[in-house]
C-alpha positions, 0 to 999 in steps of 0.5 A: 296337196301332193304334186309330181316332181318338177322336171330339175334337168335344167337346174342351173349349176350357177348356184349350187352352193347353199348359203349357211342355213337357220337352225331347223327343228330336226335334221333331214336324215332322220326327220321325215320330210316336207316340201312344198311350193310356196307362190310369192305374188302382189302388185309390181313393185312390192318388193316380191323379188328381193324378197325371194332372194332374201329367203333362197339366201342368194340372188336368184331372181333380179330387181329393180325400181321399174314396174314389172322387172319381173316376167318370168315364173321363177323357182328358187329353193331353200332347204333347211334342215327337213324341210325344202321350200320352194318359192315361185316369184311371179311377175307383178299382176298388171291391171292398167294395161292390156298388151299382150306382153301384160296379159302373157304376165298375168296368165303367169300369175293365175296360173299358180295360184290354183296349184300350190300348198301357200301363197304370200301376198305381198303389200307395202306396210301401212298401204293397200290400193286399187291395184293391190284390191285386184290381186287379192280378189284373185286370191278369192275367186276360187272360195275358200275350200278352193284357195290355199292359206294365204299369209300375208306379208306387210313389206317395207316396214324399214320404211314406216315412220310410225309403227303405231299406225300398223295395228290399225291397218292390220286389223282392217286387213283382216277384215278384207281377208281371212289371212293365215297369218300376218307378217310384217318385215322388211325382206331386206332384213336377214333375220326377217326372212329366216322368222318367215321360213320358221312361220311358212314350214306348218302349212308344207306337206310332209312329202319328197323333196322335188329337188336336191339339197343344193339346189337354189332355182330351177332356172338355167345359166344361160337364163340367169344371163340373159336376166342379169343384163336386162337388170343392169339394163333397167337400173341404168337406163331408169324411165328413159327406156320402155320396160318392154325392152328385152334381153335375148341369148344369141351364144353360150359357150363354156370353155373350161371356167370360161363362159363365152357369152354373146346377147342382144338387147331388143328395142322398139324403136331407133331412138331407144338403140341410140339411148342404148348405146350411148354416146360413143358406145358408154352406156352399152360399155357401161351395161356389159362391164356391170353385167359382166362382174356380177356374172362372173361372181355368180358362175365362178369363172371368167365370163366373155360378154358381147352385147348387141342392140337390134330393133324389133318394133312392136315385138312385146305386141305380137305373141309369136315373137313373146313365145320366141323370145321365151315368155310363156 
């Protein structure tokens, strides 16, 4: 499957230092190169973004315990020897709500599946529920000839107390779909991520790389800034704040190694605004402080960060607002 080279003009300079790669079968300068698209799909909260970050070797997608943390299609790039892996992190497929935001996220998932070389279908090891089944039905919708190879990723293996139960569970999964591979792992273990790269490699076509060898993501520093702020918002607020809250970058200016960033946290109600600001501004200050520290580490320089909280009632139900906030 030879696909056109994606637009890499927005490839971020924030994450150009590729971490040390595991050993590969050949040197990129002498062997014929491989490159391909790998979609990471699954229901919300199965660890897709954690897996992406482990496979890339650096954080390019935010994580939290809140469902639907990932809202955008994010490319994570890992080049190992002669092979370049381009992973596509997708939002968790939403089966229970039909609001415009959820429909937009689901379209993102469905739009990826028809144009990739491999699909990583992520579930929790030892578990398979109705939401998982609905995602799996998407993978089989086009028929065996139209569907790329699907690798079953049984994630969170470290949380399984009785490993003997995994074998019969894997057998039951074989009856659900003709998976190309079955890979129990923990996305938090570096060795598991390296092992998975070796499993995926033979499924990628021989063709030129899509990105420079050092690239780790297709997203800009501006986008990463908004995502990291949103991650801190979700992590610190927990279930108190509806997941429809979002972050918009109002200003992103560079002065040498200093970056001046102004961002708005968008919520739907005045009550939510008060929660985000907190008593005497304590919560907003904490969100800003933790986001700034991580941004400075990511971008390799000083960051001056200003945060504001704005109320936009019903933004998540408005298609025009969704587009203006960058939702595909």
